[in-house]
DORO-917669 format. One line per field, with one value per residue (C-alpha): y, z, x; residue in one letter. Coordinates in nm, 2 decimals, m for minus. Layout:
<pts>
py	c(Y | ...)
pz	c(Z | ...)
px	c(X | ...)
voro	c(a | ...)
</pts>
This chain:
<pts>
py	c(1.17 | 1.02 | 0.64 | 0.51 | 0.65 | 0.56 | 0.20 | 0.18 | 0.32 | 0.07 | m0.23 | m0.10 | m0.13 | m0.44 | m0.66 | m0.43 | m0.44 | m0.14 | 0.01 | 0.31 | 0.40 | 0.45 | 0.79 | 1.07 | 1.36 | 1.70 | 1.75 | 2.07 | 2.02 | 1.88 | 2.15 | 2.07 | 2.12 | 2.47 | 2.70 | 2.67 | 2.34 | 2.32 | 2.15 | 1.76 | 1.52 | 1.13 | 0.86 | 0.85 | 0.51 | 0.43 | 0.08 | m0.10 | 0.04 | 0.38 | 0.67 | 0.64 | 0.89 | 0.83 | 1.17 | 1.17 | 1.47 | 1.47 | 1.11 | 1.11 | 0.88 | 0.96 | 0.72 | 0.80 | 0.55 | 0.56 | 0.52 | 0.86 | 1.06 | 1.32 | 1.49 | 1.51 | 1.87 | 2.01 | 2.35 | 2.55 | 2.65 | 2.48 | 2.64 | 2.96 | 2.76 | 2.72 | 2.60 | 2.76 | 2.40 | 2.21 | 1.98 | 1.65 | 1.78 | 1.52 | 1.61 | 1.34 | 1.28 | 1.28 | 1.06 | 1.28 | 1.31 | 1.63 | 1.73 | 1.77 | 1.82 | 1.75 | 1.81 | 1.70 | 1.79 | 1.47 | 1.44 | 1.22 | 1.40 | 1.30 | 0.93 | 0.99 | 1.17 | 0.91 | 0.62 | 0.79 | 0.84 | 0.47 | 0.32 | 0.55 | 0.43 | 0.08 | 0.15 | 0.28)
pz	c(1.49 | 1.39 | 1.40 | 1.62 | 1.44 | 1.10 | 1.22 | 1.32 | 0.99 | 0.81 | 1.02 | 0.95 | 0.59 | 0.58 | 0.45 | 0.24 | m0.16 | m0.23 | m0.56 | m0.46 | m0.16 | 0.12 | m0.03 | 0.21 | 0.20 | 0.33 | 0.43 | 0.36 | 0.55 | 0.49 | 0.35 | 0.58 | 0.89 | 0.80 | 0.76 | 1.09 | 1.05 | 1.05 | 0.77 | 0.89 | 0.75 | 0.71 | 0.46 | 0.17 | 0.01 | m0.26 | m0.25 | m0.45 | m0.23 | m0.11 | m0.04 | 0.27 | 0.49 | 0.81 | 0.97 | 1.23 | 1.43 | 1.54 | 1.49 | 1.26 | 0.99 | 0.66 | 0.46 | 0.13 | m0.05 | m0.43 | m0.53 | m0.32 | m0.54 | m0.78 | m0.90 | m0.89 | m0.95 | m0.89 | m0.74 | m0.58 | m0.33 | m0.06 | 0.23 | 0.21 | 0.24 | m0.04 | m0.07 | m0.45 | m0.58 | m0.71 | m0.48 | m0.52 | m0.45 | m0.42 | m0.43 | m0.25 | m0.05 | 0.31 | 0.57 | 0.63 | 0.25 | 0.18 | m0.10 | 0.08 | m0.05 | 0.10 | m0.05 | m0.03 | m0.14 | m0.29 | m0.48 | m0.76 | m0.83 | m1.22 | m1.08 | m0.82 | m1.04 | m1.33 | m1.07 | m0.93 | m1.26 | m1.37 | m1.04 | m1.09 | m1.46 | m1.34 | m1.11 | m1.39)
px	c(2.64 | 2.30 | 2.42 | 2.18 | 1.88 | 2.02 | 2.07 | 1.71 | 1.60 | 1.81 | 1.69 | 1.31 | 1.37 | 1.58 | 1.32 | 1.13 | 1.10 | 1.35 | 1.35 | 1.58 | 1.78 | 1.88 | 1.96 | 2.08 | 1.81 | 1.71 | 1.34 | 1.18 | 0.90 | 0.54 | 0.30 | m0.01 | 0.23 | 0.31 | 0.62 | 0.73 | 0.91 | 1.30 | 1.46 | 1.57 | 1.82 | 1.76 | 1.72 | 1.48 | 1.37 | 1.12 | 0.97 | 0.73 | 0.45 | 0.57 | 0.81 | 0.94 | 1.16 | 1.31 | 1.42 | 1.71 | 1.60 | 1.34 | 1.28 | 1.01 | 0.90 | 0.70 | 0.51 | 0.35 | 0.21 | 0.27 | m0.13 | m0.16 | 0.06 | m0.07 | 0.23 | 0.62 | 0.78 | 1.13 | 1.11 | 1.38 | 1.17 | 0.94 | 0.75 | 0.97 | 1.30 | 1.56 | 1.91 | 1.90 | 1.89 | 1.61 | 1.41 | 1.21 | 0.85 | 0.57 | 0.21 | m0.02 | m0.35 | m0.26 | m0.40 | m0.69 | m0.77 | m0.63 | m0.40 | m0.06 | 0.31 | 0.65 | 0.97 | 1.35 | 1.69 | 1.87 | 2.15 | 2.03 | 1.73 | 1.69 | 1.72 | 1.48 | 1.20 | 1.23 | 1.23 | 0.92 | 0.77 | 0.82 | 0.67 | 0.35 | 0.33 | 0.31 | 0.03 | m0.18)
voro	c(x | x | x | x | x | x | x | x | x | x | x | x | x | x | x | x | x | x | x | x | x | x | x | x | x | x | x | x | x | x | x | x | x | x | x | x | x | x | x | x | x | x | x | x | x | x | x | x | x | x | x | x | x | x | x | x | x | x | x | x | x | x | x | x | x | x | x | x | x | x | x | x | x | x | x | x | x | x | x | x | x | x | x | x | x | x | x | x | x | x | x | x | x | x | x | x | x | x | x | x | x | x | x | x | x | x | x | x | x | x | x | x | x | x | x | x | x | x | x | x | x | x | x | x)
</pts>
């Protein structure tokens, strides 16, 4: 169903220094965009520079530079949405200089959280 978009995301990331991914993920929205967003499936990556999420529908890419991340948490809710499972929530400074957050449901939550924490320690 999402084959063409998935291939485009994989091609986009082909030459990046990937630490983790591609991981199927369900996006629960970006806080600064408000509660009206729908959840969206896509592929999540951790590279040596950023977290990248390519959403299938709508076709949307999210880039969060690692040095803009302020916190990592695992709440069950984000923007009033839940699937009653812990989410990977990232708090960061967005491209207009404001504190923002985004959350995903991922299968290997502990692996993602630990890998992100390790990557952030290397920046310090």
